[in-house]
N, C-alpha and C positions, 0 to 999 in steps of 0.2 A: 370345190363342192364338198359335200359331206363325205366322211370317211365311214367305212364299215368296221365295227370291232370284230377282232379275230381274223380278218382278212387283210385290212389296210393298216391297222394299228392295234396295240393292246396297251392298257395302263399297266405300268410296273408296280409290283407289290409294295415298294418302299416310296411310292409316289406321295406328295402331299396333296391335300384336299383344297383345291382352289380353281379359279378361273383365270386364264391368261390370254391376252390378245396383243400381238406385236409382230414386227417384222422379225425375220430369223437372222441369225448370225452363225457362222461355221466356226466350231471350236476344235476341229481335228479329232484327235483321240482322247482328249480331255486329260492329258498327263502333265503333271507339274515338273517332272524330271525324267531323264533317261537313265540307263544302268550306269554303273561306274565307268568313267572315262568317256561317256557319250553325253554331249550337251544337247538337251531337248526340252522344250517347254511349249506346250500347246497354246499357252496364254501369252506368248510373246507379243509385244506391242502394247496398245492401249487397252488394258483390261476393263476400263470403263465402257468400252463398246459393247460389252456383254450385259451390262445392267439394264433391266427392264425389257430385254429382247428374248426371243425364243432360241435358246442355244441348241444347235444341231451338232451332235457329236457322233463319232464312229466307235463301234465296238472293236475289241482287240487292241492292237498296237501297230506301229509302222511296219509295212509289209515290204518284202523283197519281190522280185519279179516272178516268183513262184507262188506268191500269195501267202507265204509263211512269215514268221517274225524276223525282223532285222535285229532284234534285241537278244533273243534267246539262242543258246548254243544249238547249232544245227537246225535253226529255223523253229525250234520249240518255243512255245509261248512263255513269257516270263510272268511274274506275279502282277505285272502292270495291266494285264488284260482283265483283272478282277472287276466286276461291274461297280460294286459299292464304293470303293475309293475314287474311281473316276467320276461317278455321278456326284459324290460329295465335294470333289474339287471343282466341278463346274458350278454347283449350288452355292459354293462360297463366293463366287463372283456375282451373286445376285441377279441371275436371269429371271424373267418372268416364268419361264418353263424350260424343260429339257426334253429334247427329242433324240432318241438313240437309234442308230441305223447300222445295219450290217454293211461293212464296206464291200463294193463290188470286187470280184476277183479273189476273195479270200479263200484259202484252201482249209476249210474246216467244215465238219458236219452240221454246225449250227448256222451255216451261212444263210440258209433260206428260212430260218425259224424265227417266228415272233415269240419272244418270251412273254409270259403272262403273270398275273398276280400270284399264282401257286409257285411258279418256279423262281420268283424274285422277291419272296416275302421276308426273307431273313434280313435283319439289319434295322437300323433306325430309319424311320420315314424322313424324306426330305421335306423342306418347307414349301416346295413349288411343284407343280404337276410334272410327272415324268411319264412319257409314253415311249413305246417302241414302234417305229414306223417302218412299214415294208419298203424294200428298195424301190419298187415301182412308184410308190407315192412320193418317196424322197426325191426320186429323179424328176418327177413333175414339179416338186416344190423348188429345187435349185435351178431348174430350167426357167423359172420365172425371173431369175437374176441373171440369166445368161451363162449359167455354169452347168457342168455335168458332174454327177457323183464321182465318176472315175477321175475326172480332172481335179476335183477337190481332194480325193484320196491320195493321188500322186503327189500333190503338193504337201499334204500332211505326212506322206512317207519321208520326205526329204527334210523338212523342218517344221517346227511349230509355229502357227500363225493364226491370228484371228482374222476371219475373212467376212466382212458384212455381206449380207444377201438382200440388197434392196428389192422392194416389190414383192416380197414373199410373206405377206401378212397372214398369220394363222390365229385361230382362236381355239384354245384347248381348255376343256373342262374335265376335271378328274376328281373322283371321290372313291377312296378305298375304306371299306369298313373292316376293321379287325375284330374277329370273334375269338376270344380266348377259348382254349380247349383244356378242360380240367382232366387230370389223371391222378392216379394213386402212386404214392411212394412208399416203400417199405424199408424201415431202418432196423438194424440189429447190431449187438455188440458180442464179440467173442471174448470171453473172459479167460485169462490164463489159468493154468492148473498148478498145483503144488506151490513151489517157491515163487512162481509167477502169477499167483492168484489175484494180486492186486494190480496187474498189468492187462492191458487190452490190445487187441489187434482190430484195426478198423479197415474193412474192405469195402470197396465201392464198385459199382458197375451200372451202366445204364442200358436198358433193354433196347431203346430205339431213340434216335435223335433227329431223324430226317423224315418222319412221317412215311408217306407213300411214295417216297423216292422222286418227288418232282425236282428236288434240288439236293445238292450235297453228297449224293452217292457216288462212289467210285465206279459204279457200273454205268454211269452217264444216263442217257435217255432210255437205256434198256431196263432201268430200274423203276421208271414212272409207272405208278399204279400198283407197285408191289411193296408190301411191308417187309423191310429187311431186319430180321431179328438180331439182337446182339450188336446194334449200332454199326452195322455193315461190316462186321469182323468176324463172321462165323460163330457168333455168340461166346467167344472165348472168355469174356468178362463175366457175363451172367452164368455161364456153365461152371466157372471156377468158383463163383460165389455160392452157387447151389451145392457144389461138391463140398465146400468147406463147411457149409451149414449141415449137411448130412452126416458128416464125420465128426462133428463136435459133440 
């Protein structure tokens, strides 16, 4: 049946604008490699099985029995949990669309959250539709192929493997409109004095780079809706620049 935006799914901010209809295929965590010394490839097997299909992939990376990372030291997440690289890796296999799902049993505050356009707008758009699907709806989807989400997660925890999901035909239509936001920049040169009069010092600082904290802030979800001055670093750069200008 039809899904409800905001409850069952959200379009991802770097989604492509297209319509896709096909059966689904499970692509695990969407990782091309594991950390040093760990052999892991989510696309092991016949990569052609992904072409033209709806690629269903998990967020994060292979989990241990506590729902934390098998790759990072002490269960900490490694850089492989980043969304953009894994979505790009799946997109390179030419699926019709990509569906991202939070794995069941993961120990993370984002486990029950559907990311949206605002929180995933950074980066280059993919050429195919990309949505994030709720666990409940994803469970219904894989059940049509006689699977469970936990069963698929456990398989992906152990090794990378492409798993076809017969009988799971989906239709996805996504359109993301990017509206540029214009802002002002200020430039200045500090010229040297005396024997250094022909030399210049160039200082730079940016007041803000993450907007209203929907993504990128070290404060996590607590920053959403708040404008963090000084690029999330207590305004050290901008304060230093203003101090230099006032004393010149």
